[in-house]
DRENTORKOL-3810 file (N, C-alpha, C; in nm, 4 decimals):
REM DRENTORKOL-3810
@n.u->5.3532; n.v->-0.2158; n.w->-6.7312; ca.u->5.4783; ca.v->-0.1675; ca.w->-6.6670; c.u->5.5795; c.v->-0.1426; c.w->-6.7685
@n.u->5.6432; n.v->-0.0300; n.w->-6.7593; ca.u->5.7507; ca.v->0.0036; ca.w->-6.8437; c.u->5.8887; c.v->-0.0482; c.w->-6.7932
@n.u->5.9742; n.v->-0.0857; n.w->-6.8875; ca.u->6.1119; ca.v->-0.1300; ca.w->-6.8481; c.u->6.2059; c.v->-0.0617; c.w->-6.9466
@n.u->6.3343; n.v->-0.0818; n.w->-6.9125; ca.u->6.4364; ca.v->-0.0123; ca.w->-6.9839; c.u->6.5503; c.v->-0.1140; c.w->-7.0186
@n.u->6.5869; n.v->-0.1203; n.w->-7.1512; ca.u->6.6940; ca.v->-0.2136; ca.w->-7.1915; c.u->6.8274; c.v->-0.1962; c.w->-7.1323
@n.u->6.8535; n.v->-0.0686; n.w->-7.0861; ca.u->6.9847; ca.v->-0.0326; ca.w->-7.0307; c.u->6.9823; c.v->-0.0339; c.w->-6.8772
@n.u->6.8697; n.v->-0.0681; n.w->-6.8149; ca.u->6.8648; ca.v->-0.0803; ca.w->-6.6774; c.u->6.9386; c.v->-0.2089; c.w->-6.6230
@n.u->6.9995; n.v->-0.1982; n.w->-6.5083; ca.u->7.0616; ca.v->-0.3081; ca.w->-6.4401; c.u->7.1651; c.v->-0.3764; c.w->-6.5289
@n.u->7.2478; n.v->-0.3048; n.w->-6.6009; ca.u->7.3541; ca.v->-0.3592; ca.w->-6.6820; c.u->7.4602; c.v->-0.4013; c.w->-6.5796
@n.u->7.5195; n.v->-0.5243; n.w->-6.5998; ca.u->7.6238; ca.v->-0.5664; ca.w->-6.5110; c.u->7.7480; c.v->-0.4772; c.w->-6.5262
@n.u->7.8226; n.v->-0.4611; n.w->-6.4184; ca.u->7.9439; ca.v->-0.3808; ca.w->-6.4163; c.u->8.0564; c.v->-0.4599; c.w->-6.4749
@n.u->8.0525; n.v->-0.5913; n.w->-6.4586; ca.u->8.1527; ca.v->-0.6798; ca.w->-6.5198; c.u->8.0833; c.v->-0.8098; c.w->-6.5585
@n.u->8.1265; n.v->-0.8617; n.w->-6.6702; ca.u->8.0570; ca.v->-0.9825; ca.w->-6.7239; c.u->8.1674; c.v->-1.0884; c.w->-6.7554
@n.u->8.1693; n.v->-1.1940; n.w->-6.6726; ca.u->8.2628; ca.v->-1.3052; ca.w->-6.6955; c.u->8.2112; c.v->-1.3892; c.w->-6.8090
@n.u->8.0805; n.v->-1.4083; n.w->-6.8169; ca.u->8.0081; ca.v->-1.4809; ca.w->-6.9238; c.u->7.9026; c.v->-1.3850; c.w->-6.9793
@n.u->7.8635; n.v->-1.4160; n.w->-7.1066; ca.u->7.7506; ca.v->-1.3277; ca.w->-7.1598; c.u->7.6321; c.v->-1.3426; c.w->-7.0629
@n.u->7.5608; n.v->-1.2327; n.w->-7.0460; ca.u->7.4422; ca.v->-1.2274; ca.w->-6.9682; c.u->7.3211; c.v->-1.2275; c.w->-7.0600
@n.u->7.2337; n.v->-1.3207; n.w->-7.0504; ca.u->7.1156; ca.v->-1.3254; ca.w->-7.1345; c.u->6.9916; c.v->-1.3144; c.w->-7.0473
@n.u->6.9068; n.v->-1.2202; n.w->-7.0788; ca.u->6.7858; ca.v->-1.2007; ca.w->-7.0027; c.u->6.6688; c.v->-1.2068; c.w->-7.0998
@n.u->6.5799; n.v->-1.3028; n.w->-7.0755; ca.u->6.4649; ca.v->-1.3204; ca.w->-7.1592; c.u->6.3651; c.v->-1.2096; c.w->-7.1282
@n.u->6.3248; n.v->-1.1342; n.w->-7.2214; ca.u->6.2296; ca.v->-1.0205; ca.w->-7.2036; c.u->6.0877; c.v->-1.0636; c.w->-7.2354
@n.u->6.0652; n.v->-1.1488; n.w->-7.3320; ca.u->5.9347; ca.v->-1.1875; ca.w->-7.3757; c.u->5.9435; c.v->-1.3241; c.w->-7.4467
@n.u->5.8492; n.v->-1.4100; n.w->-7.4194; ca.u->5.8395; ca.v->-1.5428; ca.w->-7.4855; c.u->5.6958; c.v->-1.5711; c.w->-7.5251
@n.u->5.6772; n.v->-1.6104; n.w->-7.6467; ca.u->5.5484; ca.v->-1.6503; ca.w->-7.6976; c.u->5.5716; c.v->-1.7666; c.w->-7.7872
@n.u->5.4697; n.v->-1.8491; n.w->-7.8181; ca.u->5.4915; ca.v->-1.9577; ca.w->-7.9160; c.u->5.5579; c.v->-1.9034; c.w->-8.0469
@n.u->5.6742; n.v->-1.9617; n.w->-8.0802; ca.u->5.7374; ca.v->-1.9214; ca.w->-8.2021; c.u->5.8221; c.v->-1.7895; c.w->-8.1930
@n.u->5.8251; n.v->-1.7277; n.w->-8.0742; ca.u->5.8952; ca.v->-1.5985; ca.w->-8.0521; c.u->5.9608; c.v->-1.5868; c.w->-7.9198
@n.u->6.0852; n.v->-1.5459; n.w->-7.9217; ca.u->6.1584; ca.v->-1.5116; ca.w->-7.7938; c.u->6.2389; c.v->-1.3906; c.w->-7.8124
@n.u->6.2307; n.v->-1.2971; n.w->-7.7246; ca.u->6.3123; ca.v->-1.1739; ca.w->-7.7322; c.u->6.4052; c.v->-1.1712; c.w->-7.6016
@n.u->6.5280; n.v->-1.1402; n.w->-7.6305; ca.u->6.6295; ca.v->-1.1481; ca.w->-7.5217; c.u->6.7128; c.v->-1.0159; c.w->-7.5235
@n.u->6.7627; n.v->-0.9750; n.w->-7.4143; ca.u->6.8733; ca.v->-0.8754; ca.w->-7.4071; c.u->6.9931; c.v->-0.9584; c.w->-7.3641
@n.u->7.1052; n.v->-0.9342; n.w->-7.4515; ca.u->7.2301; ca.v->-1.0027; ca.w->-7.4294; c.u->7.3357; c.v->-0.8930; c.w->-7.4002
@n.u->7.4128; n.v->-0.9207; n.w->-7.2978; ca.u->7.5273; ca.v->-0.8234; ca.w->-7.2619; c.u->7.6490; c.v->-0.9047; c.w->-7.2772
@n.u->7.7444; n.v->-0.8561; n.w->-7.3695; ca.u->7.8676; ca.v->-0.9189; ca.w->-7.3868; c.u->7.9782; c.v->-0.8182; c.w->-7.3477
@n.u->8.0961; n.v->-0.8720; n.w->-7.3065; ca.u->8.2146; ca.v->-0.7909; ca.w->-7.2730; c.u->8.3318; c.v->-0.8689; c.w->-7.2966
@n.u->8.3766; n.v->-0.8716; n.w->-7.4235; ca.u->8.5038; ca.v->-0.9367; ca.w->-7.4572; c.u->8.4784; c.v->-1.0889; c.w->-7.4926
@n.u->8.3539; n.v->-1.1348; n.w->-7.4988; ca.u->8.3376; ca.v->-1.2711; ca.w->-7.5279; c.u->8.3442; c.v->-1.2918; c.w->-7.6803
@n.u->8.3720; n.v->-1.4246; n.w->-7.7089; ca.u->8.3666; ca.v->-1.4630; ca.w->-7.8492; c.u->8.3308; c.v->-1.6149; c.w->-7.8466
@n.u->8.2987; n.v->-1.6645; n.w->-7.9607; ca.u->8.2747; ca.v->-1.8039; ca.w->-7.9767; c.u->8.4055; c.v->-1.8906; c.w->-7.9587
@n.u->8.3947; n.v->-2.0142; n.w->-7.9078; ca.u->8.5218; ca.v->-2.0883; ca.w->-7.8987; c.u->8.5810; c.v->-2.1190; c.w->-8.0404
@n.u->8.7036; n.v->-2.1356; n.w->-8.0478; ca.u->8.7678; ca.v->-2.1675; ca.w->-8.1794; c.u->8.7013; c.v->-2.2884; c.w->-8.2401
@n.u->8.6673; n.v->-2.2745; n.w->-8.3701; ca.u->8.6067; ca.v->-2.3848; ca.w->-8.4466; c.u->8.4599; c.v->-2.4020; c.w->-8.4224
@n.u->8.3985; n.v->-2.3255; n.w->-8.3317; ca.u->8.2584; ca.v->-2.3454; ca.w->-8.3014; c.u->8.1719; c.v->-2.2542; c.w->-8.3881
@n.u->8.0620; n.v->-2.3167; n.w->-8.4432; ca.u->7.9633; ca.v->-2.2347; ca.w->-8.5235; c.u->7.8270; c.v->-2.2616; c.w->-8.4732
@n.u->7.7497; n.v->-2.1522; n.w->-8.4501; ca.u->7.6098; ca.v->-2.1662; ca.w->-8.4149; c.u->7.5337; c.v->-2.2215; c.w->-8.5395
@n.u->7.4443; n.v->-2.3127; n.w->-8.5194; ca.u->7.3573; ca.v->-2.3656; ca.w->-8.6264; c.u->7.2242; c.v->-2.3876; c.w->-8.5657
@n.u->7.1463; n.v->-2.2807; n.w->-8.5613; ca.u->7.0243; ca.v->-2.2784; ca.w->-8.4828; c.u->6.9060; c.v->-2.3238; c.w->-8.5685
@n.u->6.8072; n.v->-2.3887; n.w->-8.5032; ca.u->6.6881; ca.v->-2.4384; ca.w->-8.5832; c.u->6.5850; c.v->-2.3265; c.w->-8.6078
@n.u->6.6065; n.v->-2.2123; n.w->-8.5461; ca.u->6.5144; ca.v->-2.0960; ca.w->-8.5623; c.u->6.5914; c.v->-1.9731; c.w->-8.6176
@n.u->6.5228; n.v->-1.8762; n.w->-8.6792; ca.u->6.5809; ca.v->-1.7594; ca.w->-8.7193; c.u->6.6112; c.v->-1.6678; c.w->-8.6059
@n.u->6.6992; n.v->-1.5721; n.w->-8.6216; ca.u->6.7400; ca.v->-1.4807; ca.w->-8.5198; c.u->6.7674; c.v->-1.3420; c.w->-8.5844
@n.u->6.7014; n.v->-1.2447; n.w->-8.5310; ca.u->6.7195; ca.v->-1.1090; ca.w->-8.5801; c.u->6.7921; c.v->-1.0409; c.w->-8.4629
@n.u->6.9073; n.v->-0.9771; n.w->-8.4790; ca.u->6.9814; ca.v->-0.9150; ca.w->-8.3721; c.u->7.0175; c.v->-0.7673; c.w->-8.4086
@n.u->7.0182; n.v->-0.6817; n.w->-8.3109; ca.u->7.0575; ca.v->-0.5425; ca.w->-8.3256; c.u->7.1558; c.v->-0.5132; c.w->-8.2072
@n.u->7.2632; n.v->-0.4435; n.w->-8.2464; ca.u->7.3529; ca.v->-0.3948; ca.w->-8.1405; c.u->7.2984; c.v->-0.2629; c.w->-8.0906
@n.u->7.2728; n.v->-0.2452; n.w->-7.9643; ca.u->7.2231; ca.v->-0.1234; ca.w->-7.9064; c.u->7.3352; c.v->-0.0401; c.w->-7.8592
@n.u->7.4454; n.v->-0.0966; n.w->-7.8088; ca.u->7.5617; ca.v->-0.0154; ca.w->-7.7688; c.u->7.6828; c.v->-0.1152; c.w->-7.7698
@n.u->7.8027; n.v->-0.0581; n.w->-7.7893; ca.u->7.9230; ca.v->-0.1417; ca.w->-7.7950; c.u->7.9520; c.v->-0.1762; c.w->-7.9394
@n.u->8.0320; n.v->-0.2838; n.w->-7.9505; ca.u->8.0727; ca.v->-0.3215; ca.w->-8.0835; c.u->8.1010; c.v->-0.4712; c.w->-8.0875
@n.u->8.0853; n.v->-0.5322; n.w->-8.2050; ca.u->8.1057; ca.v->-0.6821; ca.w->-8.2162; c.u->8.1467; c.v->-0.7103; c.w->-8.3579
@n.u->8.2115; n.v->-0.8255; n.w->-8.3780; ca.u->8.2396; ca.v->-0.8840; ca.w->-8.5072; c.u->8.1648; c.v->-1.0150; c.w->-8.5184
@n.u->8.0804; n.v->-1.0256; n.w->-8.6100; ca.u->7.9942; ca.v->-1.1390; ca.w->-8.6344; c.u->8.0414; c.v->-1.2041; c.w->-8.7624
@n.u->8.0674; n.v->-1.3305; n.w->-8.7649; ca.u->8.1219; ca.v->-1.3947; ca.w->-8.8843; c.u->8.0238; c.v->-1.5042; c.w->-8.9329
@n.u->7.9972; n.v->-1.5151; n.w->-9.0540; ca.u->7.9166; ca.v->-1.6181; ca.w->-9.1239; c.u->8.0080; c.v->-1.7211; c.w->-9.1869
@n.u->7.9822; n.v->-1.8466; n.w->-9.1806; ca.u->8.0721; ca.v->-1.9433; ca.w->-9.2375; c.u->8.0833; c.v->-1.9227; c.w->-9.3843
@n.u->7.9807; n.v->-1.8700; n.w->-9.4551; ca.u->7.9852; ca.v->-1.8559; ca.w->-9.5967; c.u->8.0422; c.v->-1.7209; c.w->-9.6451
@n.u->8.1036; n.v->-1.6428; n.w->-9.5520; ca.u->8.1571; ca.v->-1.5122; ca.w->-9.5827; c.u->8.3074; c.v->-1.5126; c.w->-9.5399
@n.u->8.3887; n.v->-1.4572; n.w->-9.6207; ca.u->8.5367; ca.v->-1.4551; ca.w->-9.5987; c.u->8.5721; c.v->-1.3675; c.w->-9.4714
@n.u->8.5023; n.v->-1.2531; n.w->-9.4514; ca.u->8.5394; ca.v->-1.1636; ca.w->-9.3438; c.u->8.4244; c.v->-1.1497; c.w->-9.2430
@n.u->8.4539; n.v->-1.1136; n.w->-9.1175; ca.u->8.3395; ca.v->-1.0891; ca.w->-9.0246; c.u->8.2840; c.v->-0.9548; c.w->-9.0516
@n.u->8.1634; n.v->-0.9409; n.w->-9.0111; ca.u->8.0890; ca.v->-0.8102; ca.w->-9.0210; c.u->8.1196; c.v->-0.7362; c.w->-8.8886
@n.u->8.1466; n.v->-0.6086; n.w->-8.8962; ca.u->8.1631; ca.v->-0.5262; ca.w->-8.7762; c.u->8.0233; c.v->-0.4597; c.w->-8.7539
@n.u->7.9783; n.v->-0.4782; n.w->-8.6300; ca.u->7.8444; ca.v->-0.4193; ca.w->-8.5956; c.u->7.8626; c.v->-0.3279; c.w->-8.4798
@n.u->7.8007; n.v->-0.2128; n.w->-8.4899; ca.u->7.8070; ca.v->-0.1054; ca.w->-8.3886; c.u->7.6585; c.v->-0.0638; c.w->-8.3568
@n.u->7.6402; n.v->0.0387; n.w->-8.2737; ca.u->7.5049; ca.v->0.0720; ca.w->-8.2364; c.u->7.4155; c.v->0.1015; c.w->-8.3538
@n.u->7.3009; n.v->0.0351; n.w->-8.3528; ca.u->7.2021; ca.v->0.0535; ca.w->-8.4572; c.u->7.2132; c.v->-0.0479; c.w->-8.5665
@n.u->7.3304; n.v->-0.1204; n.w->-8.5742; ca.u->7.3428; ca.v->-0.2155; ca.w->-8.6880; c.u->7.2647; c.v->-0.3446; c.w->-8.6487
@n.u->7.1956; n.v->-0.4023; n.w->-8.7488; ca.u->7.1230; ca.v->-0.5238; ca.w->-8.7206; c.u->7.1379; c.v->-0.6199; c.w->-8.8393
@n.u->7.1065; n.v->-0.7481; n.w->-8.8111; ca.u->7.1213; ca.v->-0.8494; ca.w->-8.9164; c.u->7.0180; c.v->-0.9587; c.w->-8.8774
@n.u->6.9606; n.v->-1.0078; n.w->-8.9893; ca.u->6.8737; ca.v->-1.1216; ca.w->-8.9772; c.u->6.9465; c.v->-1.2529; c.w->-9.0144
@n.u->6.9467; n.v->-1.3507; n.w->-8.9253; ca.u->7.0163; ca.v->-1.4717; ca.w->-8.9383; c.u->6.9171; c.v->-1.5858; c.w->-8.9665
@n.u->6.9004; n.v->-1.6345; n.w->-9.0918; ca.u->6.8025; ca.v->-1.7364; ca.w->-9.1135; c.u->6.8422; c.v->-1.8688; c.w->-9.0357
@n.u->6.7405; n.v->-1.9512; n.w->-9.0126; ca.u->6.7628; ca.v->-2.0778; ca.w->-8.9466; c.u->6.8770; c.v->-2.1525; c.w->-9.0234
@n.u->6.9639; n.v->-2.2174; n.w->-8.9427; ca.u->7.0671; ca.v->-2.3031; ca.w->-8.9927; c.u->7.1787; c.v->-2.2303; c.w->-9.0742
@n.u->7.1804; n.v->-2.0937; n.w->-9.0692; ca.u->7.2960; ca.v->-2.0236; ca.w->-9.1244; c.u->7.4073; c.v->-2.0152; c.w->-9.0201
@n.u->7.5131; n.v->-2.0939; n.w->-9.0532; ca.u->7.6141; ca.v->-2.1052; ca.w->-8.9536; c.u->7.6874; c.v->-1.9730; c.w->-8.9289
@n.u->7.7085; n.v->-1.9409; n.w->-8.8067; ca.u->7.7684; ca.v->-1.8117; ca.w->-8.7693; c.u->7.8333; c.v->-1.8178; c.w->-8.6316
@n.u->7.9231; n.v->-1.7282; n.w->-8.6059; ca.u->7.9985; ca.v->-1.7268; ca.w->-8.4805; c.u->8.0226; c.v->-1.5769; c.w->-8.4386
@n.u->8.0460; n.v->-1.5600; n.w->-8.3128; ca.u->8.0887; ca.v->-1.4296; ca.w->-8.2581; c.u->8.2392; c.v->-1.4225; c.w->-8.2543
@n.u->8.3017; n.v->-1.3519; n.w->-8.3418; ca.u->8.4430; ca.v->-1.3399; ca.w->-8.3450; c.u->8.5026; c.v->-1.2527; c.w->-8.2306
@n.u->8.4298; n.v->-1.1495; n.w->-8.1916; ca.u->8.4859; ca.v->-1.0517; ca.w->-8.0951; c.u->8.3769; c.v->-0.9628; c.w->-8.0425
@n.u->8.3875; n.v->-0.9285; n.w->-7.9169; ca.u->8.3056; ca.v->-0.8138; ca.w->-7.8636; c.u->8.4026; c.v->-0.7209; c.w->-7.7870
@n.u->8.3664; n.v->-0.5983; n.w->-7.7816; ca.u->8.4492; ca.v->-0.4925; ca.w->-7.7187; c.u->8.4859; c.v->-0.5333; c.w->-7.5692
@n.u->8.6099; n.v->-0.5382; n.w->-7.5389; ca.u->8.6459; ca.v->-0.5758; ca.w->-7.4039; c.u->8.6325; c.v->-0.4741; c.w->-7.2946
@n.u->8.6280; n.v->-0.3465; n.w->-7.3359; ca.u->8.6316; ca.v->-0.2417; ca.w->-7.2450; c.u->8.4992; c.v->-0.1698; c.w->-7.2185
@n.u->8.3984; n.v->-0.2066; n.w->-7.2946; ca.u->8.2615; ca.v->-0.1534; ca.w->-7.2725; c.u->8.1565; c.v->-0.2654; c.w->-7.3051
@n.u->8.0503; n.v->-0.2682; n.w->-7.2397; ca.u->7.9485; ca.v->-0.3701; ca.w->-7.2632; c.u->7.8941; c.v->-0.3576; c.w->-7.4080
@n.u->7.8757; n.v->-0.4678; n.w->-7.4764; ca.u->7.8015; ca.v->-0.4656; ca.w->-7.5964; c.u->7.6644; c.v->-0.5238; c.w->-7.5655
@n.u->7.5645; n.v->-0.4342; n.w->-7.5873; ca.u->7.4283; ca.v->-0.4757; ca.w->-7.5556; c.u->7.3419; c.v->-0.5041; c.w->-7.6840
@n.u->7.2978; n.v->-0.6223; n.w->-7.6906; ca.u->7.2174; ca.v->-0.6714; ca.w->-7.8081; c.u->7.0698; c.v->-0.6869; c.w->-7.7691
@n.u->6.9907; n.v->-0.6768; n.w->-7.8668; ca.u->6.8521; ca.v->-0.7220; ca.w->-7.8611; c.u->6.8406; c.v->-0.8297; c.w->-7.9618
@n.u->6.7979; n.v->-0.9523; n.w->-7.9171; ca.u->6.7907; ca.v->-1.0622; ca.w->-8.0067; c.u->6.6433; c.v->-1.1126; c.w->-8.0110
@n.u->6.5936; n.v->-1.1258; n.w->-8.1300; ca.u->6.4635; ca.v->-1.1766; ca.w->-8.1532; c.u->6.4687; c.v->-1.3177; c.w->-8.2225
@n.u->6.4316; n.v->-1.4244; n.w->-8.1532; ca.u->6.4372; ca.v->-1.5576; ca.w->-8.2084; c.u->6.2889; c.v->-1.5884; c.w->-8.2562
@n.u->6.2817; n.v->-1.6386; n.w->-8.3754; ca.u->6.1487; ca.v->-1.6617; ca.w->-8.4350; c.u->6.1485; c.v->-1.7914; c.w->-8.5140
@n.u->6.0320; n.v->-1.8440; n.w->-8.5381; ca.u->6.0072; ca.v->-1.9636; ca.w->-8.6145; c.u->5.9294; c.v->-1.9313; c.w->-8.7429
END
Protein backbone atom coordinates (compact mmCIF):
# COMPACT_ATOMS: atom_id res chain seq x y z
CA UNK A 1 0.00 0.00 0.00
CA UNK A 2 1.38 3.41 -0.96
CA UNK A 3 1.29 6.34 1.44
CA UNK A 4 2.25 10.02 1.23
CA UNK A 5 4.35 12.00 3.71
CA UNK A 6 2.27 15.12 3.07
CA UNK A 7 -1.12 13.44 3.51
CA UNK A 8 -3.23 14.36 6.54
CA UNK A 9 -1.03 17.23 7.70
CA UNK A 10 -2.62 18.96 10.68
CA UNK A 11 -4.02 22.43 10.02
CA UNK A 12 -2.79 23.63 13.41
CA UNK A 13 -0.27 22.09 15.75
CA UNK A 14 -0.24 22.98 19.44
CA UNK A 15 2.43 20.32 20.07
CA UNK A 16 4.70 18.64 17.59
CA UNK A 17 2.94 15.78 15.85
CA UNK A 18 4.98 12.59 15.62
CA UNK A 19 3.75 9.69 13.48
CA UNK A 20 5.71 6.44 13.44
CA UNK A 21 5.95 5.22 9.84
CA UNK A 22 8.12 2.13 10.29
CA UNK A 23 9.74 0.32 13.19
CA UNK A 24 12.18 -2.57 13.10
CA UNK A 25 14.82 -3.75 15.58
CA UNK A 26 17.40 -0.95 15.72
CA UNK A 27 15.43 1.29 13.31
CA UNK A 28 12.49 3.69 13.61
CA UNK A 29 11.26 6.14 10.96
CA UNK A 30 8.94 9.01 11.92
CA UNK A 31 7.20 11.93 10.28
CA UNK A 32 7.35 14.98 12.55
CA UNK A 33 5.28 18.12 11.99
CA UNK A 34 6.34 21.27 13.86
CA UNK A 35 4.74 24.72 13.81
CA UNK A 36 6.55 27.24 15.96
CA UNK A 37 7.82 24.72 18.50
CA UNK A 38 11.26 24.86 20.11
CA UNK A 39 13.03 23.04 22.90
CA UNK A 40 12.49 24.44 26.40
CA UNK A 41 15.14 26.89 27.61
CA UNK A 42 18.22 25.02 28.84
CA UNK A 43 16.99 21.64 27.52
CA UNK A 44 19.30 19.50 25.36
CA UNK A 45 18.41 16.19 23.70
CA UNK A 46 20.96 13.50 24.57
CA UNK A 47 19.68 10.40 22.80
CA UNK A 48 21.10 6.88 23.15
CA UNK A 49 20.60 6.25 19.41
CA UNK A 50 21.69 8.07 16.26
CA UNK A 51 19.16 10.17 14.35
CA UNK A 52 19.23 11.24 10.72
CA UNK A 53 16.74 14.01 9.95
CA UNK A 54 15.72 15.80 6.77
CA UNK A 55 13.44 18.83 6.45
CA UNK A 56 10.86 18.14 3.75
CA UNK A 57 9.09 21.50 3.99
CA UNK A 58 9.24 24.57 6.22
CA UNK A 59 12.26 25.83 8.12
CA UNK A 60 14.00 25.15 11.43
CA UNK A 61 17.03 26.17 13.47
CA UNK A 62 18.85 23.21 15.00
CA UNK A 63 21.55 23.89 17.58
CA UNK A 64 24.33 21.60 18.76
CA UNK A 65 25.87 22.18 22.18
CA UNK A 66 29.38 22.13 20.69
CA UNK A 67 28.59 24.75 18.00
CA UNK A 68 28.30 28.50 18.61
CA UNK A 69 25.44 29.12 16.17
CA UNK A 70 22.34 27.14 15.22
CA UNK A 71 22.10 25.57 11.79
CA UNK A 72 19.30 26.83 9.57
CA UNK A 73 17.59 23.92 7.82
CA UNK A 74 15.15 24.23 4.92
CA UNK A 75 13.61 21.84 2.39
CA UNK A 76 16.08 19.14 1.44
CA UNK A 77 18.58 19.92 4.21
CA UNK A 78 19.56 16.94 6.33
CA UNK A 79 21.87 16.17 9.22
CA UNK A 80 23.10 13.03 10.95
CA UNK A 81 23.10 13.34 14.73
CA UNK A 82 25.31 10.72 16.39
CA UNK A 83 24.17 9.10 19.63
CA UNK A 84 24.71 11.39 22.64
CA UNK A 85 25.51 14.50 20.59
CA UNK A 86 23.60 17.10 22.56
CA UNK A 87 21.27 19.20 20.45
CA UNK A 88 18.12 21.29 20.68
CA UNK A 89 15.48 22.75 18.43
CA UNK A 90 15.90 26.53 18.61
CA UNK A 91 13.04 27.51 16.27
CA UNK A 92 10.55 26.26 13.72
CA UNK A 93 8.57 28.41 11.33
CA UNK A 94 5.42 29.64 13.10
CA UNK A 95 3.36 30.34 9.96
CA UNK A 96 3.84 27.12 8.00
CA UNK A 97 4.34 23.53 9.08
CA UNK A 98 7.87 22.20 9.17
CA UNK A 99 7.69 18.59 8.05
CA UNK A 100 10.60 16.36 9.03
CA UNK A 101 11.52 12.78 8.25
CA UNK A 102 13.48 11.30 11.17
CA UNK A 103 15.35 8.01 11.03
CA UNK A 104 16.44 6.71 14.45
CA UNK A 105 19.06 3.96 14.34
CA UNK A 106 21.39 1.93 16.52
